[in-house]
C-alpha positions in Angstrom: 49.6 27.7 96.1 49.5 25.3 99.1 51.3 22.0 99.4 48.3 19.9 98.2 48.0 21.8 94.8 51.8 21.6 94.2 51.6 17.8 94.7 48.7 17.4 92.3 50.3 19.4 89.5 53.6 17.4 89.9 51.7 14.1 89.6 49.8 15.3 86.5 53.0 16.2 84.7 54.4 12.8 85.3 51.4 11.0 83.7 52.3 9.4 80.3 49.4 8.6 77.9 49.8 5.4 75.8 50.4 5.7 72.0 47.5 4.4 69.8 48.2 2.6 66.5 45.0 3.2 64.5 46.1 0.9 61.7 46.5 -1.9 64.2 43.1 -1.1 65.7 41.5 -1.4 62.2 43.1 -4.7 61.8 41.7 -5.9 65.0 38.2 -4.8 64.1 37.7 -2.1 66.7 35.8 1.2 66.6 37.2 2.3 63.2 35.8 -0.7 61.4 32.4 -0.2 63.0 32.2 3.3 61.5 33.1 2.0 58.0 30.3 -0.7 58.2 27.8 2.1 58.9 29.0 3.9 55.8 28.7 0.8 53.7 25.0 0.3 54.7 24.2 3.9 53.8 25.9 3.5 50.4 23.9 0.4 49.6 20.6 2.1 50.6 21.5 5.1 48.4 22.3 2.8 45.4 19.0 0.9 45.8 17.2 4.3 45.9 18.9 5.3 42.7 18.0 2.0 41.0 14.4 2.3 42.1 14.2 5.8 40.8 15.6 4.7 37.4 13.2 1.7 37.2 10.2 3.9 38.1 11.4 6.6 35.8 11.8 4.1 33.0 8.4 2.7 33.5 6.9 6.2 33.6 8.7 7.0 30.4 7.6 3.8 28.7 4.0 4.3 29.7 3.7 7.9 29.0 6.3 9.1 26.4 7.5 6.1 24.4 5.8 5.5 21.0 4.5 2.0 21.0 2.0 2.2 18.1 1.3 4.2 15.0 -2.2 4.7 13.6 -2.6 5.9 10.0 -5.8 7.5 8.6 -6.1 7.9 4.9 -8.9 9.3 2.7 -7.1 11.7 0.5 -5.9 13.6 3.5 -3.3 11.4 5.2 -2.4 11.7 8.8 -0.5 9.6 11.4 -1.0 9.4 15.1 1.8 8.2 17.4 0.5 6.8 20.6 1.9 5.4 23.9 1.3 2.3 26.0 -1.8 3.8 27.5 -3.2 4.5 24.0 -2.8 8.2 24.5 -1.8 10.5 21.5 1.8 11.7 21.7 1.9 13.4 18.3 -0.3 13.9 15.2 1.6 14.2 11.8 0.2 15.4 8.5 1.5 13.3 5.6 0.3 15.8 3.0 -1.2 19.3 2.5 -4.8 18.0 2.9 -3.7 16.3 6.1 -2.5 19.7 7.5 -5.9 21.2 6.7 -7.6 18.4 8.6 -5.5 18.8 11.7 -5.8 22.6 11.6 -5.7 24.0 15.1 -6.8 20.8 16.9 -4.6 19.9 19.9 -5.0 16.2 20.2 -1.9 15.5 22.3 -2.8 13.5 25.4 -6.2 12.5 23.9 -7.4 8.9 23.9 -6.8 7.3 20.5 -10.5 6.6 19.9 -11.3 10.3 20.7 -8.6 11.5 18.3 -9.6 9.2 15.4 -13.2 10.3 15.6 -12.2 13.9 15.8 -10.0 13.6 12.7 -12.7 11.7 10.7 -15.2 14.4 11.8 -12.9 17.0 10.4 -12.6 15.2 7.1 -16.4 15.1 6.9 -16.6 18.8 7.8 -14.1 19.8 5.2 -15.7 17.7 2.4 -13.2 14.9 2.1 -15.8 12.2 3.1 -19.1 12.6 1.3 -21.9 10.5 -0.3 -19.8 10.3 -3.4 -16.6 9.1 -1.7 -17.2 7.5 1.7 -14.2 5.3 2.3 -11.5 5.5 5.0 -8.3 3.4 5.5 -7.2 2.7 9.0 -3.7 1.2 9.4 -2.2 0.1 12.8 1.5 -0.5 13.3 3.0 -2.2 16.3 6.0 -4.5 16.7 3.7 -6.9 18.5 1.3 -8.2 15.9 -1.2 -9.4 18.6 -1.4 -5.9 20.1 -1.6 -4.3 16.7 -4.6 -6.5 15.8 -6.3 -5.8 19.2 -5.9 -2.0 18.8 -7.2 -2.2 15.2 -10.3 -4.0 16.3 -10.8 -1.5 19.2 -10.5 1.5 16.9 -12.9 0.0 14.4 -15.5 -0.7 17.1 -15.2 2.9 18.5 -15.7 4.9 15.2 -19.0 6.7 15.6 -19.8 7.5 12.0 -22.6 6.2 9.8 -22.7 5.6 6.1 -19.0 5.1 5.7 -16.9 2.2 4.5 -13.7 1.4 6.5 -10.8 -0.7 5.3 -8.7 -1.6 8.4 -5.4 -3.4 8.5 -2.2 -3.9 10.5 1.1 -3.0 8.8 4.8 -3.6 9.5 7.5 -1.2 8.6 9.3 -3.3 5.9 12.0 -1.8 3.8 10.2 -2.4 0.5 7.0 -0.7 1.8 8.9 2.2 3.1 10.8 2.7 -0.2 7.5 2.6 -2.2 5.9 5.0 0.3 8.8 7.5 -0.2 8.9 7.0 -4.0 5.2 7.8 -4.4 4.8 10.1 -1.4 2.0 8.0 0.1 1.5 6.2 3.4 2.6 2.7 4.3 -1.0 1.7 4.7 -1.9 2.8 1.2 1.2 1.0 -0.2 0.0 -2.2 1.4 -3.5 -1.9 -0.1 -2.1 -1.2 -3.6 0.2 -4.3 -3.3 -2.9 -6.4 -2.3 -4.8 -5.2 -5.4 -1.9 -5.9 -7.7 -1.6 -9.4 -6.2 -5.2 -10.0 -7.2 -4.7 -8.5 -10.7 -1.2 -8.5 -12.0 -2.3 -6.4 -15.1 -2.4 -3.4 -12.8 0.7 -1.4 -11.9 1.7 0.8 -8.9 1.9 3.8 -11.3 -1.7 3.4 -12.2 -3.0 3.0 -8.6 -0.8 5.3 -6.5 -2.8 8.4 -7.4 -6.3 6.9 -6.8 -8.4 7.9 -3.8 -9.1 5.4 -1.0 -12.7 5.1 -2.2 -11.5 4.1 -5.7 -9.1 1.6 -4.2 -11.8 0.2 -2.0 -14.1 -0.3 -5.0 -11.3 -2.2 -6.8 -10.2 -4.2 -3.8 -13.6 -5.8 -3.2 -12.4 -7.1 0.3 -15.1 -9.0 2.1 -13.6 -7.9 5.5 -14.2 -4.2 4.7 -17.0 -2.7 6.8 -19.7 -0.8 5.0 -20.1 -0.4 1.3 -17.9 1.9 -0.8 -20.0 4.6 -2.6 -20.6 4.4 -6.4 -22.6 7.6 -6.5 -19.9 9.4 -8.4 -20.6 7.1 -11.4 -23.4 6.6 -13.8 -24.6 3.5 -12.0 -25.1 -0.2 -13.1 -28.6 0.3 -14.5 -27.4 3.1 -16.9 -24.3 1.1 -17.9 -26.5 -1.9 -18.8 -28.9 0.3 -20.8 -25.9 1.7 -22.8 -24.5 -1.8 -23.6 -27.9 -3.3 -24.6 -28.8 -0.4 -26.8 -25.5 -0.6 -28.6 -25.8 -4.4 -29.1 -29.4 -3.8 -30.3 -30.8 -6.5 -28.0 -33.4 -6.6 -25.3 -33.7 -10.1 -24.0 -30.4 -11.4 -22.5 -29.1 -14.2 -20.4 -26.0 -14.8 -18.2 -25.8 -11.1 -17.4 -22.9 -9.9 -15.3 -21.7 -6.4 -14.4 -18.8 -5.3 -12.2 -17.1 -2.0 -11.4 -13.3 -2.2 -12.1 -10.3 -0.2 -13.1 -8.6 0.0 -16.5 -6.8 3.3 -16.6 -10.2 4.8 -15.5 -13.0 3.3 -13.5 -15.1 1.2 -15.8 -18.2 -1.1 -15.8 -17.3 -4.5 -17.2 -20.5 -6.1 -18.6 -21.0 -9.6 -20.0 -24.2 -11.2 -21.4 -25.5 -13.5 -24.1 -28.2 -12.9 -26.7 -29.1 -14.4 -30.1 -26.5 -17.1 -29.5 -23.7 -14.5 -29.3 -21.6 -13.5 -26.4 -21.1 -9.8 -25.7 -18.4 -8.1 -23.6 -18.5 -4.4 -22.9 -16.3 -2.0 -21.0 -18.0 1.3 -20.3 -16.5 4.4 -18.7 -18.1 4.6 -15.3 -18.0 8.4 -15.2 -18.9 9.4 -18.8 -20.8 6.4 -20.0 -18.6 6.1 -23.1 -18.1 2.7 -24.6 -14.3 2.1 -24.2 -14.2 -1.4 -25.7 -16.6 -4.1 -26.8 -16.3 -7.6 -28.2 -18.9 -9.8 -29.9 -18.4 -13.6 -30.2 -20.7 -15.6 -32.5 -21.4 -18.9 -30.8 -23.0 -20.3 -34.0 -19.5 -20.7 -35.4 -18.2 -24.2 -36.0 -14.7 -24.9 -37.2 -14.8 -26.3 -40.7 -11.1 -27.0 -40.8 -11.6 -30.0 -43.2 -13.0 -27.7 -45.9 -10.3 -26.9 -48.4 -11.8 -23.8 -50.1 -10.6 -20.6 -48.5 -11.0 -16.9 -49.0 -7.8 -15.0 -49.7 -6.0 -12.6 -47.3 -7.2 -9.6 -49.2 -10.8 -10.8 -49.1 -10.6 -11.3 -45.4 -9.1 -7.8 -45.0 -11.9 -6.3 -47.1 -14.6 -8.0 -45.0 -13.1 -6.6 -41.8 -12.6 -3.0 -43.1 -16.1 -2.9 -44.6 -17.5 -4.0 -41.3 -15.4 -1.4 -39.3 -16.4 1.2 -42.0 -12.8 2.5 -42.3 -10.3 2.8 -45.1 -7.1 4.5 -43.8 -5.5 2.1 -41.3 -2.2 1.5 -39.6 -0.4 -1.3 -37.8 -2.2 -3.9 -40.0 -1.6 -7.6 -39.2 -3.2 -10.7 -40.6 -2.6 -14.3 -39.7 -4.3 -17.6 -40.7 -4.8 -19.8 -37.6 -6.5 -23.1 -38.5 -9.6 -22.2 -40.4 -9.9 -18.5 -39.4 -8.1 -15.3 -40.1 -7.0 -13.2 -37.2 -6.8 -9.5 -38.2 -5.6 -6.5 -36.2 -5.4 -2.8 -37.3 -5.7 0.8 -36.0 -7.9 3.5 -37.4 -9.4 6.8 -36.1 -7.7 6.3 -32.7 -9.3 2.9 -32.3 -7.9 -0.6 -32.2 -9.8 -3.4 -34.1 -9.5 -7.1 -33.8 -11.3 -9.5 -36.0 -11.6 -13.3 -36.4 -13.0 -14.3 -39.8 -14.0 -17.8 -41.0 -11.5 -18.6 -43.7 -14.0 -20.7 -45.7 -17.2 -18.7 -45.5 -15.9 -15.2 -44.8 -18.3 -15.0 -41.8 -17.2 -12.7 -38.9 -16.8 -15.1 -35.9 -15.7 -12.5 -33.4 -14.6 -8.9 -33.3 -13.6 -6.3 -30.7 -13.2 -2.5 -30.9 -11.1 -0.6 -28.4 -12.2 3.1 -28.5 -9.5 4.1 -26.0 -6.5 3.1 -28.0 -3.4 5.2 -27.6 -0.2 5.0 -29.6 2.4 3.5 -27.4 4.8 6.0 -25.8 8.5 5.7 -26.6 10.2 3.3 -24.1 13.6 3.4 -22.4 16.2 1.0 -23.6 17.2 -2.3 -21.9 20.5 -0.8 -21.0 18.8 2.2 -19.4 16.5 -0.1 -17.4 19.5 -2.2 -16.3 21.3 0.9 -15.1 18.3 2.1 -13.1 18.1 -1.3 -11.3 21.8 -1.6 -10.6 22.0 2.0 -9.3 19.1 1.3 -7.0 20.6 -2.0 -5.8 24.0 -0.2 -5.4 25.9 -3.0 -7.0 28.1 -3.3 -10.1 29.4 -6.9 -10.2 26.5 -9.1 -11.1 25.8 -12.5 -12.7 22.8 -14.6 -14.0 21.4 -11.4 -15.5 18.1 -11.6 -17.3 15.8 -8.9 -18.7 12.4 -9.1 -20.5 9.9 -6.5 -21.8 6.4 -7.5 -20.8 3.4 -5.1 -21.2 5.3 -1.9 -21.0 7.5 -2.9 -18.1 10.9 -4.4 -17.9 11.3 -7.5 -15.7 14.9 -7.8 -14.5 16.6 -10.5 -12.5 20.3 -10.7 -11.4 22.5 -11.9 -8.6 25.3 -10.1 -6.8 27.2 -11.7 -3.9 24.8 -13.9 -1.9 21.7 -11.9 -2.9 19.1 -12.3 -5.7 17.4 -9.2 -7.1 14.1 -8.9 -9.0 12.9 -5.6 -10.4 9.9 -4.4 -12.4 10.6 -1.1 -14.1 8.1 1.1 -16.1 9.4 1.0 -19.7 8.1 4.5 -20.4 8.9 6.5 -17.3 11.8 4.4 -15.9 10.1 4.3 -12.5 10.7 1.2 -10.3 7.3 -0.4 -10.0 8.3 -3.2 -7.6 11.5 -4.9 -6.4 12.5 -7.8 -4.2 15.8 -8.8 -2.6 16.4 -12.3 -1.4 19.5 -13.5 0.5 20.7 -17.0 -0.3 
């Protein structure tokens, strides 16, 4: 090693490097802080990307997989379609065995709602559920947004490509009372709403009577002007035949003020009214068999001679009624003098008879015969009805309790806490016909 190399090595060994305090450098904002700032920007970008992905994913889910509407189709088969925001079918559910038969092996998932509805209705026609004898369909649309529900209802109605059918269409909301009745009678929410509408128009009818009827029968009873098409009556004898039966029985040919209507009274019936020979006639005729269920004849020539003192006796009035009815063995006999007329009721030969007889002359003013009379079934007690209502309401401490038997149903009212309860319970079966809960 020469002298120059020795001198360089000696100088290198004597060099002392300064000591760096990195904490101090960070405080002063040097290189260390600049690296941290770069990391913060990257973290922010990553977070924004994640948020964007979540938003996009949420929108994609809401548009494609979230159920936004439900569409029910009822004939006797009952099916429900769950659809997304784009009105594509997510799922088809059969509500009964006939519904399973209608769906069969059809794969409607992903189909447009209008395509799916037409396919299911077509299957109902093919399988004999929609015919010339029963041509009614119920379409029910459920959506939390009532405006959207109504828009979808109208759209579906406009896109149904079937002729000679009658469609009842409606929007529904999943209320607790409707849901409970649907579960109790094993029917759809849509059918529950239609039945409640019919009962609101005729409070003599009950849920028990109507729940088992077909949509076509309910359509005939409903008589809703907003229903498209005309419900078929071809399963029945027809209005002309019913009129012929009534006039032949009354033994008249020329009548005035004639009216006829198809209605329900345990069975489908033709209700007929007309006047002839200054008498007013009312008939109820079984729409399927043509049997006269009930009729009433009111003599309009009658004038109340209440000022006349001479009166026939109770026994004489009874004899007049029984001779006219041509019966001898009777039950449940009642007679009452109301003003100047006797009102008489009795049962014989599975029929119920009602007579009004002039107490002065003995003339029959009015009478009716119910050919479909049935002995009343034994009813549950008031305590049993009360127990059913309280068990359903899940309460025990109550006040302002009232109960009344009206036309084979118990009407029950009571309060518990800050709530008021109203129940209607079938007095024969113990079934809850209807209930309402109000919060004060």
